[in-house]
C-alpha positions, 0 to 999 in steps of 0.5 A: 496506479497500484492496488493492493488486494486483501479480502473483499477490498482493493486498497490504494494509498497516498497519491493513488488514493486521491486520484481514485477517490476523485475519479470513482467518487469515493472518500479518502481516509487518513489515520494519524497512526498510519500517516497515509491516505487510503481508499478502498474499492469493494472487490464487487465494484472492481470492474466498474471502478477499473473501467472508470479509471481506464476511461479517465486515463490512469491504468490500474493494476493489482499488486500481490502482497508478496511482490510488494514485500519483496520490493520493500525488502530489496529497496531497504538499506542493509542498516535497516533490515535483518533477520530475527528467528529466521524472519525478515525484519525491518526497522520502521518508524511509527507514531511512537518511534522506531521499532523492529517489525517482521516484514510480513507483519507490516500494516498496508499503510506501512507497505504503501509508504515503503513500496516504491511507486512510479510517479 
């Protein structure tokens, strides 16, 4: 079970989000443009939320964004990545079609879709 940290919130996506919401009692959100389930845990409630998750069985851990981005880059086929002005860039598929996006500008939900999680 993976959490991404950003500011005052820890976010879990897709299957992880559903599990966290069920155990901790949160609501899963989903936006059409992101095409991913998401739940956010306040950084202030981290200890209690992680304790509840451990007690229920899942083993939560934090993933630094740079680790996620490096793994997304590593796992993306060469036909879908390159460099533009010295920045690592991927072709991503959004609601309005495919587009070229700098790796470090990906939205959290896009990273969640591309980041290979252990099932």
